[in-house]
Biopython code that builds the backbone (N, CA, C, O; Angstrom):
import numpy as np
from Bio.PDB.StructureBuilder import StructureBuilder

atoms = [
    (1, "MET", "N", (17.881, 11.937, -33.215)),
    (1, "MET", "CA", (16.552, 11.436, -33.131)),
    (1, "MET", "C", (16.519, 10.115, -33.935)),
    (1, "MET", "O", (17.072, 10.028, -35.031)),
    (2, "LEU", "N", (15.863, 9.103, -33.363)),
    (2, "LEU", "CA", (15.723, 7.802, -34.011)),
    (2, "LEU", "C", (14.257, 7.538, -34.276)),
    (2, "LEU", "O", (13.438, 7.627, -33.361)),
    (3, "VAL", "N", (13.912, 7.216, -35.502)),
    (3, "VAL", "CA", (12.575, 6.776, -35.802)),
    (3, "VAL", "C", (12.630, 5.367, -36.297)),
    (3, "VAL", "O", (13.434, 5.017, -37.161)),
    (4, "GLU", "N", (11.734, 4.534, -35.719)),
    (4, "GLU", "CA", (11.742, 3.083, -36.014)),
    (4, "GLU", "C", (10.320, 2.638, -36.290)),
    (4, "GLU", "O", (9.381, 3.066, -35.619)),
    (5, "THR", "N", (10.170, 1.773, -37.285)),
    (5, "THR", "CA", (8.850, 1.214, -37.594)),
    (5, "THR", "C", (8.830, -0.211, -37.062)),
    (5, "THR", "O", (9.755, -0.981, -37.318)),
    (6, "LEU", "N", (7.766, -0.573, -36.312)),
    (6, "LEU", "CA", (7.549, -1.928, -35.799)),
    (6, "LEU", "C", (6.225, -2.464, -36.268)),
    (6, "LEU", "O", (5.270, -1.701, -36.417)),
    (7, "LEU", "N", (6.141, -3.730, -36.501)),
    (7, "LEU", "CA", (4.899, -4.390, -36.846)),
    (7, "LEU", "C", (4.710, -5.548, -35.857)),
    (7, "LEU", "O", (5.477, -6.511, -35.881)),
    (8, "LYS", "N", (3.719, -5.461, -35.010)),
    (8, "LYS", "CA", (3.436, -6.457, -34.014)),
    (8, "LYS", "C", (1.943, -6.819, -34.080)),
    (8, "LYS", "O", (1.106, -6.050, -34.552)),
    (9, "ILE", "N", (1.652, -8.051, -33.572)),
    (9, "ILE", "CA", (0.286, -8.527, -33.607)),
    (9, "ILE", "C", (-0.161, -8.693, -32.161)),
    (9, "ILE", "O", (0.606, -9.167, -31.323)),
    (10, "GLY", "N", (-1.422, -8.299, -31.861)),
    (10, "GLY", "CA", (-2.032, -8.480, -30.545)),
    (10, "GLY", "C", (-2.963, -7.306, -30.236)),
    (10, "GLY", "O", (-3.304, -6.495, -31.097)),
    (11, "ASP", "N", (-3.338, -7.262, -29.014)),
    (11, "ASP", "CA", (-4.243, -6.193, -28.505)),
    (11, "ASP", "C", (-3.500, -4.860, -28.666)),
    (11, "ASP", "O", (-2.428, -4.696, -28.085)),
    (12, "TYR", "N", (-4.014, -3.942, -29.406)),
    (12, "TYR", "CA", (-3.293, -2.685, -29.763)),
    (12, "TYR", "C", (-2.726, -1.988, -28.542)),
    (12, "TYR", "O", (-1.530, -1.699, -28.489)),
    (13, "SER", "N", (-3.573, -1.715, -27.559)),
    (13, "SER", "CA", (-3.144, -0.955, -26.382)),
    (13, "SER", "C", (-2.037, -1.714, -25.609)),
    (13, "SER", "O", (-1.041, -1.120, -25.197)),
    (14, "GLN", "N", (-2.227, -2.997, -25.427)),
    (14, "GLN", "CA", (-1.281, -3.772, -24.682)),
    (14, "GLN", "C", (0.077, -3.872, -25.374)),
    (14, "GLN", "O", (1.131, -3.812, -24.741)),
    (15, "VAL", "N", (0.013, -4.026, -26.682)),
    (15, "VAL", "CA", (1.308, -4.100, -27.438)),
    (15, "VAL", "C", (2.059, -2.795, -27.352)),
    (15, "VAL", "O", (3.278, -2.790, -27.182)),
    (16, "ILE", "N", (1.336, -1.658, -27.470)),
    (16, "ILE", "CA", (1.984, -0.320, -27.378)),
    (16, "ILE", "C", (2.597, -0.144, -26.013)),
    (16, "ILE", "O", (3.748, 0.283, -25.914)),
    (17, "ILE", "N", (1.859, -0.463, -24.931)),
    (17, "ILE", "CA", (2.339, -0.374, -23.569)),
    (17, "ILE", "C", (3.558, -1.280, -23.308)),
    (17, "ILE", "O", (4.563, -0.834, -22.756)),
    (18, "ASP", "N", (3.455, -2.526, -23.703)),
    (18, "ASP", "CA", (4.553, -3.510, -23.496)),
    (18, "ASP", "C", (5.788, -3.060, -24.260)),
    (18, "ASP", "O", (6.895, -3.099, -23.722)),
    (19, "THR", "N", (5.615, -2.633, -25.506)),
    (19, "THR", "CA", (6.750, -2.172, -26.314)),
    (19, "THR", "C", (7.478, -0.965, -25.696)),
    (19, "THR", "O", (8.703, -0.931, -25.577)),
    (20, "ALA", "N", (6.676, -0.004, -25.321)),
    (20, "ALA", "CA", (7.226, 1.213, -24.701)),
    (20, "ALA", "C", (7.978, 0.935, -23.363)),
    (20, "ALA", "O", (9.044, 1.499, -23.115)),
    (21, "ASN", "N", (7.403, 0.066, -22.528)),
    (21, "ASN", "CA", (8.012, -0.299, -21.274)),
    (21, "ASN", "C", (9.281, -1.120, -21.481)),
    (21, "ASN", "O", (10.284, -0.894, -20.804)),
    (22, "LYS", "N", (9.245, -2.063, -22.405)),
    (22, "LYS", "CA", (10.370, -2.918, -22.628)),
    (22, "LYS", "C", (11.608, -2.150, -23.178)),
    (22, "LYS", "O", (12.752, -2.449, -22.834)),
    (23, "ASN", "N", (11.333, -1.182, -24.018)),
    (23, "ASN", "CA", (12.447, -0.415, -24.694)),
    (23, "ASN", "C", (12.709, 0.882, -23.985)),
    (23, "ASN", "O", (13.491, 1.689, -24.486)),
    (24, "ASP", "N", (12.090, 1.134, -22.828)),
    (24, "ASP", "CA", (12.347, 2.350, -22.015)),
    (24, "ASP", "C", (12.184, 3.592, -22.833)),
    (24, "ASP", "O", (13.073, 4.444, -22.835)),
    (25, "TYR", "N", (11.056, 3.736, -23.549)),
    (25, "TYR", "CA", (10.782, 4.909, -24.374)),
    (25, "TYR", "C", (10.560, 6.125, -23.458)),
    (25, "TYR", "O", (10.147, 5.992, -22.305)),
    (26, "ASP", "N", (10.845, 7.299, -24.007)),
    (26, "ASP", "CA", (10.655, 8.558, -23.300)),
    (26, "ASP", "C", (9.229, 9.135, -23.487)),
    (26, "ASP", "O", (8.729, 9.860, -22.626)),
    (27, "LEU", "N", (8.576, 8.794, -24.645)),
    (27, "LEU", "CA", (7.322, 9.409, -24.933)),
    (27, "LEU", "C", (6.569, 8.550, -25.939)),
    (27, "LEU", "O", (7.166, 8.008, -26.869)),
    (28, "ILE", "N", (5.254, 8.425, -25.751)),
    (28, "ILE", "CA", (4.387, 7.751, -26.697)),
    (28, "ILE", "C", (3.531, 8.861, -27.293)),
    (28, "ILE", "O", (2.861, 9.585, -26.557)),
    (29, "MET", "N", (3.545, 9.004, -28.633)),
    (29, "MET", "CA", (2.697, 9.959, -29.291)),
    (29, "MET", "C", (1.696, 9.228, -30.170)),
    (29, "MET", "O", (2.082, 8.387, -30.982)),
    (30, "MET", "N", (0.467, 9.527, -30.021)),
    (30, "MET", "CA", (-0.548, 8.795, -30.789)),
    (30, "MET", "C", (-1.770, 9.698, -31.114)),
    (30, "MET", "O", (-1.978, 10.722, -30.465)),
    (31, "GLY", "N", (-2.538, 9.313, -32.090)),
    (31, "GLY", "CA", (-3.691, 10.054, -32.483)),
    (31, "GLY", "C", (-4.948, 9.611, -31.810)),
    (31, "GLY", "O", (-4.979, 8.544, -31.198)),
    (32, "SER", "N", (-5.957, 10.377, -31.902)),
    (32, "SER", "CA", (-7.284, 10.008, -31.289)),
    (32, "SER", "C", (-8.388, 10.276, -32.353)),
    (32, "SER", "O", (-8.273, 11.203, -33.155)),
    (33, "ARG", "N", (-9.419, 9.470, -32.338)),
    (33, "ARG", "CA", (-10.473, 9.621, -33.282)),
    (33, "ARG", "C", (-11.451, 10.742, -32.826)),
    (33, "ARG", "O", (-12.297, 11.176, -33.607)),
    (34, "GLY", "N", (-11.332, 11.189, -31.599)),
    (34, "GLY", "CA", (-12.160, 12.300, -31.147)),
    (34, "GLY", "C", (-13.552, 11.845, -30.662)),
    (34, "GLY", "O", (-14.540, 12.554, -30.856)),
    (35, "MET", "N", (-13.620, 10.676, -30.040)),
    (35, "MET", "CA", (-14.912, 10.257, -29.441)),
    (35, "MET", "C", (-15.223, 11.093, -28.237)),
    (35, "MET", "O", (-14.308, 11.623, -27.607)),
    (36, "SER", "N", (-16.498, 11.233, -27.886)),
    (36, "SER", "CA", (-16.901, 11.935, -26.692)),
    (36, "SER", "C", (-16.343, 11.212, -25.461)),
    (36, "SER", "O", (-16.046, 10.020, -25.540)),
    (37, "VAL", "N", (-16.197, 11.895, -24.347)),
    (37, "VAL", "CA", (-15.697, 11.328, -23.125)),
    (37, "VAL", "C", (-16.594, 10.168, -22.689)),
    (37, "VAL", "O", (-16.086, 9.124, -22.280)),
    (38, "PHE", "N", (-17.930, 10.331, -22.769)),
    (38, "PHE", "CA", (-18.845, 9.298, -22.367)),
    (38, "PHE", "C", (-18.693, 8.043, -23.221)),
    (38, "PHE", "O", (-18.615, 6.924, -22.714)),
    (39, "LYS", "N", (-18.655, 8.263, -24.511)),
    (39, "LYS", "CA", (-18.506, 7.119, -25.405)),
    (39, "LYS", "C", (-17.204, 6.428, -25.270)),
    (39, "LYS", "O", (-17.119, 5.205, -25.378)),
    (40, "GLU", "N", (-16.136, 7.236, -25.022)),
    (40, "GLU", "CA", (-14.800, 6.627, -24.783)),
    (40, "GLU", "C", (-14.726, 5.788, -23.564)),
    (40, "GLU", "O", (-14.098, 4.729, -23.570)),
    (41, "LEU", "N", (-15.370, 6.246, -22.484)),
    (41, "LEU", "CA", (-15.506, 5.454, -21.292)),
    (41, "LEU", "C", (-16.330, 4.185, -21.422)),
    (41, "LEU", "O", (-16.004, 3.139, -20.860)),
    (42, "LEU", "N", (-17.392, 4.311, -22.168)),
    (42, "LEU", "CA", (-18.301, 3.182, -22.376)),
    (42, "LEU", "C", (-17.681, 2.137, -23.255)),
    (42, "LEU", "O", (-17.649, 0.959, -22.898)),
    (43, "VAL", "N", (-17.179, 2.553, -24.419)),
    (43, "VAL", "CA", (-16.620, 1.663, -25.403)),
    (43, "VAL", "C", (-15.139, 1.382, -25.170)),
    (43, "VAL", "O", (-14.669, 0.282, -25.462)),
    (44, "GLY", "N", (-14.441, 2.301, -24.680)),
    (44, "GLY", "CA", (-12.965, 2.250, -24.448)),
    (44, "GLY", "C", (-12.264, 2.610, -25.739)),
    (44, "GLY", "O", (-12.834, 2.530, -26.827)),
    (45, "SER", "N", (-11.002, 3.013, -25.588)),
    (45, "SER", "CA", (-10.192, 3.366, -26.744)),
    (45, "SER", "C", (-8.715, 3.023, -26.447)),
    (45, "SER", "O", (-8.280, 2.932, -25.299)),
    (46, "VAL", "N", (-8.009, 2.847, -27.510)),
    (46, "VAL", "CA", (-6.591, 2.504, -27.391)),
    (46, "VAL", "C", (-5.864, 3.614, -26.674)),
    (46, "VAL", "O", (-5.121, 3.370, -25.724)),
    (47, "SER", "N", (-6.079, 4.841, -27.131)),
    (47, "SER", "CA", (-5.355, 6.019, -26.480)),
    (47, "SER", "C", (-5.668, 6.139, -25.029)),
    (47, "SER", "O", (-4.785, 6.437, -24.225)),
    (48, "PHE", "N", (-6.943, 5.909, -24.658)),
    (48, "PHE", "CA", (-7.376, 6.032, -23.259)),
    (48, "PHE", "C", (-6.657, 5.000, -22.407)),
    (48, "PHE", "O", (-6.180, 5.339, -21.324)),
    (49, "LYS", "N", (-6.560, 3.729, -22.864)),
    (49, "LYS", "CA", (-5.905, 2.647, -22.158)),
    (49, "LYS", "C", (-4.386, 2.930, -22.010)),
    (49, "LYS", "O", (-3.801, 2.759, -20.940)),
    (50, "VAL", "N", (-3.780, 3.371, -23.136)),
    (50, "VAL", "CA", (-2.385, 3.664, -23.087)),
    (50, "VAL", "C", (-2.059, 4.789, -22.137)),
    (50, "VAL", "O", (-1.115, 4.710, -21.351)),
    (51, "MET", "N", (-2.841, 5.820, -22.220)),
    (51, "MET", "CA", (-2.632, 6.992, -21.286)),
    (51, "MET", "C", (-2.610, 6.576, -19.818)),
    (51, "MET", "O", (-1.822, 7.081, -19.019)),
    (52, "HIS", "N", (-3.512, 5.628, -19.484)),
    (52, "HIS", "CA", (-3.642, 5.240, -18.061)),
    (52, "HIS", "C", (-2.694, 4.120, -17.617)),
    (52, "HIS", "O", (-2.548, 3.888, -16.417)),
    (53, "HIS", "N", (-2.073, 3.451, -18.521)),
    (53, "HIS", "CA", (-1.282, 2.263, -18.151)),
    (53, "HIS", "C", (0.239, 2.360, -18.524)),
    (53, "HIS", "O", (1.050, 1.585, -18.019)),
    (54, "ALA", "N", (0.591, 3.290, -19.384)),
    (54, "ALA", "CA", (1.960, 3.392, -19.781)),
    (54, "ALA", "C", (2.791, 4.041, -18.647)),
    (54, "ALA", "O", (2.281, 4.841, -17.863)),
    (55, "LYS", "N", (4.075, 3.670, -18.592)),
    (55, "LYS", "CA", (4.967, 4.280, -17.579)),
    (55, "LYS", "C", (5.516, 5.577, -17.983)),
    (55, "LYS", "O", (5.888, 6.386, -17.133)),
    (56, "CYS", "N", (5.589, 5.829, -19.314)),
    (56, "CYS", "CA", (6.161, 7.081, -19.801)),
    (56, "CYS", "C", (5.035, 8.044, -20.218)),
    (56, "CYS", "O", (3.899, 7.590, -20.356)),
    (57, "PRO", "N", (5.280, 9.316, -20.421)),
    (57, "PRO", "CA", (4.268, 10.241, -20.785)),
    (57, "PRO", "C", (3.627, 9.875, -22.166)),
    (57, "PRO", "O", (4.302, 9.319, -23.032)),
    (58, "VAL", "N", (2.370, 10.182, -22.347)),
    (58, "VAL", "CA", (1.641, 9.907, -23.596)),
    (58, "VAL", "C", (1.066, 11.234, -24.071)),
    (58, "VAL", "O", (0.414, 11.955, -23.316)),
    (59, "MET", "N", (1.331, 11.552, -25.390)),
    (59, "MET", "CA", (0.786, 12.732, -25.974)),
    (59, "MET", "C", (-0.237, 12.300, -27.037)),
    (59, "MET", "O", (0.124, 11.656, -28.022)),
    (60, "VAL", "N", (-1.529, 12.661, -26.829)),
    (60, "VAL", "CA", (-2.588, 12.334, -27.737)),
    (60, "VAL", "C", (-2.905, 13.519, -28.579)),
    (60, "VAL", "O", (-3.172, 14.594, -28.042)),
    (61, "VAL", "N", (-2.888, 13.375, -29.903)),
    (61, "VAL", "CA", (-3.184, 14.454, -30.803)),
    (61, "VAL", "C", (-4.518, 14.239, -31.473)),
    (61, "VAL", "O", (-4.777, 13.148, -31.980)),
    (62, "ARG", "N", (-5.372, 15.241, -31.493)),
    (62, "ARG", "CA", (-6.682, 15.057, -32.131)),
    (62, "ARG", "C", (-6.683, 15.721, -33.498)),
    (62, "ARG", "O", (-7.691, 15.683, -34.202)),
]
sb = StructureBuilder()
sb.init_structure("model")
sb.init_model(0)
sb.init_chain("A")
sb.init_seg("    ")
for serial, (resi, resn, name, xyz) in enumerate(atoms, 1):
    if name == "N":
        sb.init_residue(resn, " ", resi, " ")
    sb.init_atom(name, np.array(xyz, "f"), 0.0, 1.0, " ", f" {name:<3s}", serial, name[0])
structure = sb.get_structure()
């Protein structure tokens, strides 16, 4: 198992998606603040965007 720390600047969701796709990651694991579904759709969230646009599986932990 390899754990790596990266520091990148930009739109959070897009940076996560681009990094995962570029490096051919197997899984993205991320946390969620626990917003309601309505508020999440209205405001948007990083985890929501990553889940719908990443090529690899995404595990969101609450």
